C-alpha positions as CSV (number, residue, x, y, z in Angstrom):
1,M,1.5,21.8,3.2
2,S,5.1,21.9,2.2
3,T,7.6,20.5,-0.2
4,P,10.1,17.9,-0.5
5,R,12.8,20.9,-0.5
6,D,10.8,21.6,2.7
7,L,11.5,18.5,4.2
8,I,15.0,17.9,3.2
9,A,16.1,21.8,4.4
10,L,14.7,20.7,7.6
11,A,16.9,16.9,7.8
12,M,20.3,19.2,7.1
13,S,19.5,21.9,9.3
14,A,19.5,19.2,12.5
15,L,22.5,17.2,11.0
16,T,24.2,20.9,11.0
17,L,24.5,20.6,6.7
18,K,23.0,23.8,5.9
19,A,22.6,27.0,8.7
20,A,19.3,28.2,8.8
21,G,17.8,30.0,6.2
22,D,20.6,28.9,4.2
23,S,19.7,27.3,0.1
24,V,20.6,23.4,0.3
25,D,23.6,22.7,-2.6
26,P,21.0,21.3,-5.6
27,T,23.9,18.6,-6.3
28,D,23.2,17.7,-2.4
29,E,19.1,18.4,-2.8
30,A,19.2,16.0,-5.8
31,D,20.7,13.4,-3.4
32,A,18.7,14.1,-0.7
33,L,15.4,13.8,-3.0
34,V,16.9,10.0,-4.1
35,I,17.1,9.1,-0.4
36,L,13.8,10.6,0.3
37,N,11.9,8.9,-2.2
38,M,13.7,5.6,-1.2
39,M,12.9,5.7,2.5
40,L,9.3,6.2,1.5
41,G,9.2,3.6,-0.8
42,T,10.6,1.0,2.1
43,W,7.9,2.7,4.1
44,G,5.2,1.9,1.9
45,N,5.7,-1.8,2.6
46,K,5.3,-1.4,6.4
47,R,1.4,-1.9,6.9
48,N,2.1,0.6,10.0
49,R,3.7,3.4,8.1
50,I,1.5,3.6,5.1
51,L,-0.4,6.5,4.5
52,S,-4.0,4.6,4.3
53,S,-5.5,1.5,3.4
54,V,-7.9,2.4,0.7
55,K,-11.1,0.7,-0.4
56,E,-12.3,0.7,-3.7
57,S,-14.4,-1.2,-5.8
58,F,-14.7,-2.4,-9.7
59,S,-17.0,-4.2,-12.0
60,L,-16.2,-7.4,-12.8
61,V,-16.6,-9.2,-16.5
62,I,-19.0,-12.2,-16.9
63,G,-16.3,-15.2,-17.6
64,Q,-13.4,-13.0,-17.3
65,A,-10.8,-14.5,-13.9
66,S,-8.1,-11.9,-14.8
67,Y,-8.0,-8.7,-14.3
68,T,-5.0,-5.9,-14.6
69,I,-4.7,-3.1,-11.9
70,G,-3.1,0.2,-12.5
71,T,-3.6,3.2,-14.0
72,G,-5.3,2.5,-17.7
73,G,-5.9,-1.4,-16.5
74,D,-9.2,-2.9,-16.3
75,F,-9.0,-2.1,-12.7
76,S,-7.8,1.9,-13.7
77,T,-6.1,2.8,-10.3
78,E,-2.9,3.2,-8.9
79,R,-1.2,0.4,-8.3
80,P,-1.3,-1.1,-4.8
81,V,1.4,-2.7,-2.8
82,K,-0.9,-5.1,-1.6
83,I,-4.5,-6.5,-1.3
84,E,-5.0,-6.8,2.3
85,T,-8.7,-8.0,2.0
86,A,-11.6,-8.5,-0.9
87,Y,-15.2,-9.5,-1.3
88,I,-17.5,-9.4,-3.6
89,Q,-21.1,-7.8,-3.5
90,D,-23.7,-9.1,-5.8
91,S,-27.0,-7.9,-7.1
92,D,-28.7,-8.3,-4.2
93,G,-26.1,-6.1,-1.8
94,K,-25.1,-9.7,-0.1
95,D,-21.6,-9.6,0.3
96,W,-19.3,-12.7,-0.8
97,P,-16.2,-12.4,0.8
98,I,-12.9,-13.6,-0.6
99,K,-9.6,-14.8,0.6
100,V,-6.7,-13.3,-0.4
101,I,-3.8,-16.0,-1.5
102,E,-0.4,-14.9,-0.7
103,D,1.4,-17.3,-2.0
104,R,1.4,-18.3,-6.0
105,A,2.0,-21.9,-5.4
106,E,-0.9,-21.8,-3.8
107,Y,-2.9,-20.2,-6.3
108,E,-1.6,-23.2,-9.2
109,S,-2.5,-25.8,-6.7
110,I,-5.7,-24.9,-7.5
111,V,-6.8,-27.7,-10.2
112,D,-10.1,-26.3,-11.5
113,K,-9.8,-23.0,-12.3
114,D,-11.5,-23.0,-15.6
115,I,-15.0,-23.2,-13.6
116,D,-17.5,-20.8,-14.3
117,A,-19.0,-19.3,-10.7
118,R,-18.6,-16.8,-8.1
119,P,-15.5,-16.3,-6.9
120,Y,-14.2,-16.7,-3.6
121,K,-10.0,-16.5,-3.7
122,L,-7.6,-14.0,-5.2
123,Y,-3.9,-14.1,-5.7
124,F,-2.1,-10.6,-6.7
125,E,0.7,-11.0,-8.7
126,R,3.3,-7.7,-8.6
127,T,4.7,-7.1,-11.9
128,F,7.5,-4.9,-11.5
129,T,8.5,-4.2,-15.0
130,S,5.3,-2.4,-15.4
131,S,3.1,0.2,-14.0
132,R,-0.1,-2.9,-13.6
133,G,-0.2,-5.4,-11.5
134,T,-2.6,-8.2,-12.2
135,I,-5.6,-10.0,-10.1
136,L,-5.9,-13.7,-10.8
137,L,-9.7,-15.2,-9.5
138,N,-10.1,-18.3,-8.8
139,R,-13.2,-18.7,-10.5
140,A,-14.4,-16.8,-13.7
141,P,-17.4,-14.9,-12.3
142,T,-21.1,-15.5,-14.0
143,D,-22.6,-12.4,-12.8
144,A,-21.6,-8.9,-13.5
145,D,-20.9,-8.1,-9.7
146,T,-19.1,-5.6,-8.2
147,I,-15.3,-6.4,-6.1
148,Y,-14.1,-4.7,-3.4
149,L,-10.5,-4.5,-2.5
150,V,-9.3,-3.0,0.4
151,M,-5.7,-1.9,-0.5
152,W,-1.9,-0.8,0.7
153,K,-1.4,2.4,-1.4
154,P,2.1,3.5,-1.9
155,F,3.7,6.8,-1.3
156,T,4.1,9.4,-3.5
157,T,7.2,8.9,-5.5
158,F,8.4,13.1,-5.9
159,T,9.5,13.8,-9.2
160,S,10.4,17.4,-7.9
161,V,11.8,18.8,-4.5
162,T,9.0,21.9,-5.6
163,D,6.2,19.2,-5.5
164,T,3.5,19.7,-3.1
165,V,3.4,17.7,0.0
166,V,0.1,17.0,1.9
167,L,0.1,14.9,4.9
168,P,-1.6,13.8,7.6
169,N,-0.8,15.2,11.3
170,G,2.0,14.2,12.2
171,Y,4.0,12.7,9.0
172,E,5.9,15.9,8.4
173,E,7.6,15.5,11.4
174,A,8.5,11.8,11.0
175,I,9.8,12.5,7.5
176,Y,11.9,15.5,8.0
177,S,13.5,13.5,11.3
178,Q,13.9,10.1,10.0
179,L,15.1,11.2,6.5
180,A,18.0,12.9,9.1
181,I,19.4,9.8,9.8
182,R,19.4,8.4,6.6
183,L,21.4,11.7,5.6
184,A,23.5,11.4,8.3
185,G,25.1,8.0,7.0
186,H,25.1,9.5,4.1
187,W,27.2,12.5,4.7
188,G,28.8,10.5,7.5
189,K,27.1,12.8,10.3
190,E,26.6,12.0,14.0
191,V,22.5,12.0,14.2
192,P,22.2,14.7,17.5
193,E,20.2,12.9,20.5
194,S,17.4,15.2,19.9
195,T,16.7,14.2,16.0
196,A,16.9,10.9,16.9
197,A,13.9,11.3,20.2
198,V,11.4,13.4,17.6
199,A,12.2,10.5,14.7
200,A,11.4,7.7,17.2
201,D,8.7,9.4,19.0
202,S,7.2,10.3,15.6
203,I,7.2,7.2,13.8
204,A,5.8,5.0,17.1
205,A,2.8,7.9,17.0
206,I,2.1,7.1,13.0
207,E,2.7,3.5,14.0
208,Q,0.5,3.3,17.0
209,V,-2.4,5.2,14.6
210,N,-2.2,3.0,11.7
211,L,-2.3,-0.2,13.5
212,E,-5.3,1.0,15.1
213,V,-7.6,1.6,12.0
214,K,-9.7,-0.7,11.5
215,L,-10.4,-2.4,7.9
216,L,-13.9,-2.9,6.7
217,V,-15.1,-6.9,6.8
218,P,-18.7,-7.8,5.3
219,D,-20.6,-9.6,7.9
220,C,-20.3,-13.2,7.8
221,T,-22.0,-15.9,6.8
222,D,-22.6,-19.6,6.3
223,G,-18.8,-20.9,6.5
224,I,-17.2,-17.6,5.9
225,E,-15.1,-15.9,8.6
226,Q,-12.9,-12.7,9.1
227,G,-13.5,-12.2,5.2
228,N,-11.8,-15.3,4.0
229,Y,-13.7,-18.5,3.6
230,S,-13.5,-21.2,6.6
231,S,-11.6,-24.5,5.9
232,I,-15.8,-25.8,5.7
233,T,-16.2,-23.8,2.4
234,D,-13.2,-25.0,1.0
235,A,-14.0,-28.7,1.6
236,K,-17.2,-28.2,0.1
237,S,-15.7,-26.3,-3.0
238,G,-13.2,-28.9,-3.6
239,D,-10.0,-26.7,-3.3
C-alpha cells in the first residue's frame, strides 16, 4: 500500500531530482501529481494496462431504450471507459448476447429503433462534459430483464499526494518507473538505463497478464457467436 507521494518520491529519486530521504519540494510534487494523473488517464484507454475489466449487472426498464451510466445515473456506477461486451439474462436464466456497436453512425443507421422488443445491439455514448455516459439500445425492452456489462474501468484520479493507493502486484513498480520517464522530459533529465529497463520490464509484465485475462461470454445459441449477434440474426431482424 502506497501513496502518490511515495511513487513520486521514488520516480524523482530514480532521476536524482532528490536525495534519498529528502522531501520533495511541494511545487514540484504538485506538478508531478498532475503528470501522474495524466499518465494514468492515458493508461485507462489501453486494454492491456487497465487495472481491471469488471462485469456488473443492472435492471432494464420496460419501454426504456436509453440509460445514463455513471454515479447517480440510471445505471449507478463509475462511468466506464468502454463497454467491451454485453448480454441480457431473462427471467428463466437464459442469456441473450448483445452486439456492442463502436460507431455512432452504425447505431443511427438502425431505422426502426422505436420497436418494443428484446434489445440485441448497444451503443455507448461517452459524454466528456458530464460524469455520466449514455447507453442506447436498439429496442425498448418488453421485459424487466437484467443486462450484464463487461466494462473497462478507469484508473483513479488522485486528488492528493496522501491518497491511499491499493494496487495489484507489479503496478507500483510500473507506475513509479514509467512516471520517472515522464518526469525526465518535464525537468530535462536523462533517464538512467536501469530505470528504463525496470519501466520496460514491469509494463511488459502487466500487459501480458492483462491480455491473458479472459472475459466472460455467454454460451452461444441460435445465430449468436462470441457475444454478438451474427449476420444470420441481423438478417432475420432486418437491421
